[in-house]
Structure formats: C-alpha cells, structure tokens
C-alpha positions as CSV (number, residue, x, y, z in Angstrom):
1,M,-21.3,-37.8,-10.6
2,H,-21.7,-36.2,-7.1
3,K,-20.4,-32.7,-7.2
4,I,-18.0,-33.3,-4.2
5,D,-16.6,-36.3,-6.0
6,A,-16.3,-34.2,-9.2
7,L,-14.4,-31.5,-7.4
8,K,-12.1,-34.1,-5.9
9,E,-11.5,-35.6,-9.4
10,L,-10.7,-32.1,-10.7
11,K,-8.2,-31.5,-7.9
12,E,-6.5,-34.8,-8.8
13,L,-6.3,-33.8,-12.5
14,L,-4.8,-30.5,-11.5
15,D,-2.2,-32.2,-9.3
16,E,-1.3,-34.4,-12.3
17,R,-1.0,-31.2,-14.4
18,K,-3.8,-32.4,-16.8
19,F,-5.0,-28.8,-17.1
20,E,-7.0,-29.0,-20.3
21,E,-8.8,-32.2,-19.2
22,C,-9.5,-30.5,-15.8
23,L,-11.0,-27.5,-17.5
24,F,-13.1,-29.6,-19.9
25,L,-14.6,-31.6,-17.0
26,S,-15.2,-28.5,-14.9
27,E,-17.6,-27.3,-17.6
28,D,-19.8,-30.4,-17.0
29,I,-20.4,-29.5,-13.3
30,M,-20.5,-25.7,-13.8
31,N,-24.3,-25.6,-13.7
32,S,-24.6,-27.8,-10.6
33,T,-21.9,-25.8,-8.8
34,R,-22.3,-22.5,-10.5
35,N,-20.3,-19.7,-8.9
36,K,-18.8,-22.1,-6.4
37,P,-15.6,-20.3,-5.4
38,Y,-13.5,-23.5,-5.0
39,L,-14.4,-24.6,-8.5
40,L,-13.4,-21.2,-9.9
41,Y,-10.2,-21.5,-7.9
42,L,-9.4,-24.9,-9.5
43,R,-10.1,-23.5,-12.9
44,S,-7.8,-20.5,-12.3
45,Q,-5.0,-22.9,-11.4
46,C,-5.5,-24.8,-14.6
47,Y,-5.3,-21.5,-16.6
48,S,-2.1,-20.5,-14.7
49,G,-0.7,-23.9,-15.5
50,L,-1.4,-23.2,-19.2
51,N,0.3,-19.7,-18.8
52,Q,-3.1,-18.0,-19.4
53,H,-2.8,-15.8,-16.4
54,D,-5.2,-13.2,-17.6
55,Q,-8.0,-15.8,-17.7
56,A,-6.9,-17.1,-14.3
57,V,-7.3,-13.6,-12.9
58,L,-10.9,-13.4,-14.1
59,E,-11.7,-16.8,-12.5
60,L,-10.2,-15.7,-9.2
61,K,-11.9,-12.3,-9.2
62,E,-15.2,-14.1,-9.6
63,A,-14.4,-16.5,-6.8
64,L,-13.5,-13.5,-4.5
65,K,-16.8,-11.8,-5.3
66,L,-18.6,-14.9,-3.9
67,E,-16.2,-15.5,-1.0
68,P,-14.5,-12.2,-0.1
69,K,-12.5,-13.7,2.8
70,G,-10.9,-15.7,0.1
71,G,-9.0,-18.6,1.7
72,N,-6.0,-18.8,-0.6
73,Y,-7.6,-17.0,-3.4
74,H,-5.8,-13.7,-2.7
75,G,-2.5,-15.4,-2.7
76,A,-3.3,-17.2,-6.0
77,L,-4.4,-13.9,-7.6
78,A,-1.2,-12.3,-6.4
79,S,0.8,-15.1,-8.0
80,C,-1.0,-14.5,-11.3
81,Y,0.0,-10.8,-11.2
82,V,3.6,-11.7,-10.4
83,E,3.8,-14.0,-13.4
84,M,2.2,-11.3,-15.6
85,G,4.8,-8.9,-14.4
86,K,7.6,-11.4,-15.1
87,G,6.2,-11.7,-18.6
88,Q,7.1,-8.1,-19.3
89,I,10.3,-7.9,-21.5
90,N,11.6,-4.7,-19.9
91,K,11.7,-5.0,-16.1
92,D,12.1,-1.2,-15.9
93,D,8.8,-0.7,-17.7
94,A,6.0,0.8,-15.6
95,K,3.8,-2.2,-16.5
96,Y,6.2,-4.6,-14.7
97,H,5.9,-2.6,-11.4
98,E,2.1,-2.1,-11.9
99,F,1.6,-5.9,-11.9
100,L,3.8,-6.3,-8.8
101,D,1.9,-3.5,-7.0
102,L,-1.4,-5.3,-7.8
103,A,0.1,-8.5,-6.3
104,L,1.1,-6.6,-3.2
105,E,-2.4,-5.2,-2.9
106,C,-4.0,-8.7,-3.1
107,L,-1.8,-9.9,-0.3
108,K,-2.4,-6.9,1.9
109,E,-6.1,-7.4,1.3
110,S,-5.6,-11.0,2.5
111,L,-4.0,-9.7,5.7
112,A,-6.8,-7.2,6.2
113,R,-9.3,-10.1,6.0
114,G,-7.5,-12.1,8.7
115,A,-4.5,-13.8,7.2
116,T,-2.0,-12.1,9.6
117,K,-1.0,-15.5,11.1
118,N,-0.2,-17.0,7.7
119,H,3.6,-17.0,7.4
120,R,3.4,-17.8,3.7
121,T,1.5,-14.6,3.0
122,W,4.4,-12.6,4.7
123,N,6.9,-14.6,2.6
124,S,5.0,-13.7,-0.6
125,L,5.1,-10.1,0.4
126,G,8.9,-10.4,0.9
127,D,9.4,-12.2,-2.4
128,I,7.5,-9.5,-4.3
129,S,9.4,-6.7,-2.5
130,V,12.7,-8.3,-3.6
131,L,11.5,-8.2,-7.2
132,K,10.8,-4.5,-6.8
133,G,14.2,-4.0,-5.3
134,D,12.8,-3.0,-1.9
135,Y,15.2,-5.0,0.2
136,E,14.7,-3.4,3.6
137,V,10.9,-3.8,3.3
138,A,11.4,-7.4,2.2
139,K,13.5,-8.2,5.3
140,E,10.8,-6.8,7.5
141,Y,8.2,-9.1,5.8
142,Y,10.5,-12.1,6.1
143,D,11.0,-11.3,9.8
144,K,7.2,-11.3,10.2
145,A,7.1,-14.8,8.7
146,I,9.8,-16.0,11.1
147,G,8.0,-14.5,14.0
148,I,5.0,-16.6,13.2
149,A,6.9,-19.8,12.2
150,D,10.5,-20.0,13.4
151,Y,11.0,-23.1,11.3
152,D,10.3,-21.0,8.1
153,W,13.3,-21.9,5.9
154,W,11.9,-19.9,3.0
155,A,12.2,-16.6,5.0
156,Y,15.7,-17.4,6.2
157,N,16.7,-18.2,2.6
158,G,15.1,-15.0,1.3
159,K,17.0,-12.9,3.8
160,G,20.2,-14.8,3.0
161,L,19.8,-14.0,-0.7
162,I,19.3,-10.3,0.1
163,F,22.3,-10.1,2.3
164,Q,24.3,-11.8,-0.4
165,K,23.2,-9.2,-2.9
166,E,24.2,-6.5,-0.5
167,G,27.7,-8.0,0.0
168,N,27.0,-8.8,3.6
169,Y,28.3,-12.4,3.3
170,A,28.6,-13.2,7.0
171,K,24.9,-12.4,7.5
172,S,24.0,-14.2,4.3
173,L,25.8,-17.4,5.5
174,E,24.2,-17.1,8.9
175,H,20.7,-17.1,7.3
176,F,21.5,-19.9,4.8
177,D,22.7,-22.0,7.8
178,K,19.5,-21.3,9.6
179,A,17.5,-22.3,6.5
180,I,19.5,-25.5,6.2
181,E,18.8,-26.2,9.9
182,C,15.1,-25.7,9.5
183,L,14.9,-27.9,6.4
184,N,16.8,-30.7,8.2
185,K,14.3,-30.6,11.0
186,I,11.4,-30.6,8.6
187,L,12.9,-33.6,6.7
188,A,13.4,-35.4,10.0
189,S,9.7,-34.9,11.0
190,K,8.0,-35.5,7.6
191,T,6.9,-38.9,6.4
192,E,4.9,-38.0,3.3
193,K,7.0,-38.7,0.2
194,T,6.0,-35.7,-1.8
195,N,7.1,-33.3,1.0
196,L,10.3,-35.3,1.5
197,D,11.1,-34.9,-2.2
198,K,10.3,-31.2,-2.3
199,N,12.1,-30.3,0.8
200,G,15.1,-32.5,-0.1
201,I,15.5,-30.6,-3.3
202,A,15.1,-27.3,-1.4
203,L,17.8,-28.4,1.0
204,Q,20.2,-29.1,-1.8
205,Q,19.5,-25.8,-3.4
206,V,20.1,-23.8,-0.2
207,K,23.4,-25.7,0.4
208,E,24.5,-24.8,-3.2
209,R,23.7,-21.2,-2.5
210,R,25.6,-21.3,0.7
211,E,28.7,-22.6,-1.1
212,E,28.4,-19.9,-3.7
213,C,28.1,-17.3,-1.0
214,K,31.1,-18.7,0.8
215,K,33.2,-18.5,-2.4
216,M,32.1,-14.9,-2.9
217,A,33.0,-14.1,0.7
218,E,36.5,-15.7,0.5
219,S,37.3,-13.8,-2.7
220,S,36.0,-10.5,-1.4
221,K,38.3,-7.7,-0.4
222,N,37.6,-8.3,3.3
223,G,39.5,-11.6,3.1
224,F,37.6,-13.1,5.9
225,E,37.8,-16.9,6.2
226,F,34.4,-18.7,6.5
227,H,33.7,-22.3,7.5
C-alpha cells in the first residue's frame, strides 16, 4: 500500500476509534515512513484513546524532535499532560500541578514557534489555568482567543463559567449569551453534519449552564431579576 494511502487509512481508523487496529497497521508502515512526525502523531492519538497517555507522550516527543515547529503536536502533548494530571487522585498533590505546568509549557512553546494566531491554543491555556485555579490569568487567555476569533464560543463559555464560580452572575449570563449567539451563527453557516451535531450539542450544554446560572442569580442575596 502507498504510504500516503496508508496514513489516510490510519486516520480513518483513528476517527472510528479503532485504536488497536490503527496501532497494529501503523507498525506495517513504520519502516517505510520511519520517524515521520504525522505517523507518530497518529500513534499518539491512539494511545491517548486507550488512556495510555505516558506512551502517547513518548510518540509526540519523538515527533517534535523531527518537526520542532510541531503543527498541532504541542497541543496534543499538552492534552496528554492534562489527562495525566487529572488522573492524580489528590488534586492538591504537587504531581497534579506538575503535569498542568508541563502542559502550559508545551502550549507556550507552541506560541513561541508561531502559533500566536491560533485561538484554540489560547483557549487551551485558559482551560489549564482554570484547572490550576488561576482565574484572572485564564480570563486574559480567553480574551486573547476572542481577540483573534470574535466568534469563539468556547472562550465566552470559559469566561462565563469563571464569573459563575466567582458569583458574578450578571457577567456570567452575559458571556453565556455571547457563547449562544456565536454557536447559533456557526450552526447557521455550517453544512457538514459532524460539525452540526457537535455544535448543536455544545449549544444545548451552554443553554443549560445559562439556566443554572440564572437560577443561582435569582436565589442569591442580591435578589436581581434576570431574563
């Protein structure tokens, strides 16, 4: 099989979540595409899908040795470290924060290598900062994402969740409303079914968060009425 066709087949298996089959077939083309960063990336995603994040990290580190600019490899590596952090039983444990700090380093390295215009990178930095409890820093990262892509519902939703945690319900509702507006625009413009399904689910989830926040606001001591 031609190596490009083989990589395409591996990607299809990955998308179908046939991780073990994908890994097995990847061994067959490893010699012809040895050290090919994209192949290593695909393998890393299989290992992540199997919750073998430590092995995924090894694959991604090898990919980055060969392609330092990395494409999405830094982001994928950061995701592995986040999952490894979440796997720690005690979230106050130093190991938990160590993994999150490694994830932040990966994303900052991505920015240093030219990903400053990638709003998803800024969102990931915001998400990890929330996990660390650094809410003000997270807001700044989400604002960076919005500055690049003003339709970025994820960033508005992230800020909405932070304001809700802080008890600033008016600000929270404002950001949830903006996230809903962005998702409605995205849904109106997308025709690809997978995206429609994914964004439709996201829209419902944000609406539910907004309703929850509204109830919290109405029961708060401030007694404000929200619509």
